[in-house]
GURODREN-644671 format. One line per field, with one value per residue (C-alpha): x, y, z. Coordinates in steps of 0.25 Angstrom, whole numbers. Example, Ala and Ser with C-alpha at 12.3 -4.5 7.8 and 13.67 -1.06 7.14 Angstrom:
2
px = (49;55)
py = (-18;-4)
pz = (31;29)
This chain:
364
px = (-7;5;2;11;4;-11;-17;-8;-16;-10;2;1;-7;4;15;7;6;20;29;41;48;64;61;71;61;56;40;33;30;47;50;56;48;54;50;36;32;38;28;17;19;21;9;1;4;-4;6;17;27;34;46;58;65;80;89;82;75;61;48;34;25;13;-1;1;14;7;4;17;22;9;11;26;28;23;33;32;43;52;64;62;73;66;50;58;69;66;71;79;91;85;77;87;96;85;84;98;99;87;92;105;96;94;78;76;64;62;50;46;58;55;55;52;46;39;27;17;25;32;40;35;38;34;38;40;40;46;54;63;66;74;69;76;74;76;89;90;94;88;81;71;66;51;48;38;32;22;21;21;21;7;10;24;19;9;20;26;15;12;26;24;9;17;28;19;11;22;26;11;13;23;19;4;12;20;9;0;14;14;1;1;12;8;-6;1;10;7;-3;-15;-23;-23;-38;-36;-24;-31;-41;-32;-24;-35;-41;-30;-26;-39;-38;-24;-33;-43;-33;-28;-42;-43;-27;-29;-41;-31;-18;-13;-10;-18;-31;-41;-42;-58;-57;-47;-54;-68;-62;-55;-66;-77;-77;-77;-90;-103;-112;-113;-108;-97;-86;-84;-74;-73;-61;-55;-50;-37;-28;-17;-6;-7;3;-6;-19;-14;-10;-24;-30;-24;-25;-40;-43;-34;-43;-55;-54;-52;-62;-72;-67;-63;-69;-79;-82;-85;-99;-109;-111;-96;-89;-77;-74;-60;-58;-45;-39;-33;-21;-19;-6;6;8;-7;-9;-19;-27;-33;-44;-50;-60;-68;-81;-93;-84;-79;-70;-57;-42;-27;-23;-14;-6;-4;-5;-4;-17;-10;4;-5;-10;2;13;9;-1;6;19;13;6;18;10;4;-7;-13;-21;-30;-38;-47;-59;-68;-64;-50;-45;-33;-26;-16;-8;-1;7;0;12;11;-2;-2;-9;-21;-34;-49;-59;-65;-75;-86;-90;-93;-98;-92)
py = (-26;-33;-47;-50;-39;-45;-45;-36;-29;-12;-12;-19;-7;1;-7;-3;12;14;21;13;21;23;10;1;-10;-5;-6;-18;-24;-25;-31;-45;-58;-61;-45;-47;-61;-55;-43;-52;-62;-51;-41;-53;-54;-51;-50;-37;-38;-30;-32;-25;-25;-23;-15;-4;-12;-7;-8;-16;-19;-27;-21;-29;-21;-7;-7;-9;4;13;28;26;31;21;8;3;4;11;6;-2;4;20;13;10;20;21;8;4;3;-7;-15;-11;-22;-33;-29;-31;-45;-48;-44;-54;-65;-66;-67;-60;-62;-52;-53;-39;-30;-16;-5;11;15;26;23;33;46;42;32;18;6;-5;-20;-29;-45;-45;-55;-48;-61;-58;-60;-68;-68;-79;-78;-79;-64;-55;-47;-40;-45;-46;-41;-47;-40;-39;-28;-33;-18;-23;-36;-32;-19;-29;-36;-25;-20;-35;-36;-22;-25;-40;-32;-21;-33;-39;-26;-25;-38;-36;-22;-30;-42;-31;-23;-35;-41;-28;-29;-44;-39;-27;-33;-45;-38;-36;-43;-47;-58;-68;-64;-50;-50;-58;-47;-37;-42;-47;-33;-25;-34;-35;-18;-20;-30;-20;-8;-17;-17;0;-2;-12;-2;8;-3;-1;12;23;24;34;37;34;22;17;21;17;4;0;4;-4;-16;-7;2;-3;9;22;34;27;33;44;48;62;68;68;58;56;46;37;30;11;13;24;16;5;13;21;7;1;13;15;1;3;14;8;-7;3;11;-2;-8;4;16;23;12;3;12;15;30;30;37;39;50;49;61;65;78;80;84;94;95;90;98;96;84;72;71;58;58;47;52;42;49;41;29;24;34;29;30;25;11;7;0;4;-6;-9;1;13;10;12;22;29;26;18;27;41;34;30;44;50;58;57;52;54;45;52;43;56;53;55;42;39;50;48;55;54;66;65;75;76;74;58;56;52;66;62;69;71;82;79;70;74;64;50;40;25)
pz = (-207;-208;-206;-193;-187;-186;-172;-167;-160;-158;-161;-174;-177;-173;-179;-192;-190;-186;-193;-193;-202;-198;-188;-187;-189;-201;-206;-201;-216;-214;-203;-200;-200;-185;-183;-189;-181;-167;-170;-174;-161;-150;-155;-153;-139;-129;-120;-117;-129;-135;-150;-147;-161;-166;-165;-159;-150;-157;-149;-154;-143;-142;-138;-125;-124;-123;-110;-102;-112;-105;-111;-118;-133;-143;-142;-155;-164;-152;-148;-135;-128;-131;-126;-112;-112;-97;-94;-106;-96;-89;-101;-112;-107;-107;-120;-126;-119;-126;-139;-136;-135;-120;-117;-102;-94;-83;-72;-65;-71;-64;-74;-71;-83;-90;-99;-92;-91;-78;-73;-68;-60;-69;-69;-80;-82;-97;-108;-116;-127;-140;-153;-165;-180;-190;-188;-174;-172;-163;-168;-155;-144;-138;-125;-117;-105;-93;-84;-70;-62;-55;-51;-45;-39;-33;-29;-23;-14;-11;-3;4;9;15;21;26;32;39;45;51;55;63;67;72;79;87;89;97;103;110;116;118;127;134;136;142;151;166;176;167;166;154;153;152;144;134;134;132;122;113;115;109;98;93;93;86;76;73;73;61;55;54;47;37;32;28;25;38;36;44;51;56;71;71;64;75;87;82;77;89;99;92;103;113;112;114;111;106;111;119;110;102;92;88;78;63;56;60;52;58;54;58;69;76;74;81;91;92;90;102;109;108;110;125;127;123;131;144;142;140;152;164;154;148;139;151;154;147;149;146;133;126;119;108;101;91;83;70;68;58;56;60;73;76;87;85;99;103;115;122;134;141;149;158;162;176;182;177;185;180;180;190;177;163;154;140;134;143;134;121;125;132;124;110;106;108;103;89;88;93;103;118;125;139;148;159;167;169;180;167;161;152;143;133;123;111;107;93;84;71;64;68;63;47;39;36;43;37;42;57;61;71;84;81;91;92)
């Protein structure tokens, strides 16, 4: 082995085995003292570095530089402009500045490179430093580089998450403000208003618990209903649910949760859940196509006689306006003599296209 290549790793062996015939650098034993010293220094480095030498920009990478090249053809002895042909218009001028004696340091420089047989976005922090011989003449440069793609993508993702978080917080505050405004409207006592507001905000918080599990994107009907009704159910068999897995958007999840909360609260105070023999049956359908309908029914039996209220409150607005609006559908609220009945009907195209095989009845 040539002495200056000792300890140079895989690339030292590659240099000795490479056919340098016709290459501008010639055989390694005839290299200039400056080139040999530079090669020895770079090969001994564990930091990704690459020598670019002579008028032809001949490339000599070290071992640590190889992962940056990926599955590109071997770079050793090849012009730097060939190694990075797909981005030469971006980095060529920087190379020329280095050859003119101007070192360059750039952080998180974005490029679209081809090292795995396909274009990919990648970012690099690098320095192009000119190399001079003993006469002061610039004979090449050293590319010292580290790929920062993972860090850049992580920052970009964190920015997206931060922006989305701001958006979600604003939406949550807007909904909370609407709930507070509507709850406190009308002639009700301060104590009653407090209880209603706390109950509705708790329902909203429980809904957010569901959405957090799916990154605020969606939730299925059964999970929403079971989670929201849990505080209202004290015995087995009081509530039964039957229906397939139907996934809703985040907005639909919130409106359905608030609607179920209102129905559950009303049933617990005045309806079927206010008596031990009372029952609530909840069923829903799965739209097979966008032309089919999603239908959700809430049917109470075994409770006290039901009569329509003299005035409509915020709960009724949720059931008749907010919920059907978010589902692009319609709703009916029937104060049947046997118990309250509520139906939501929505077109299949208003729901996300995520379904699963139907499930049988389940007691809640």
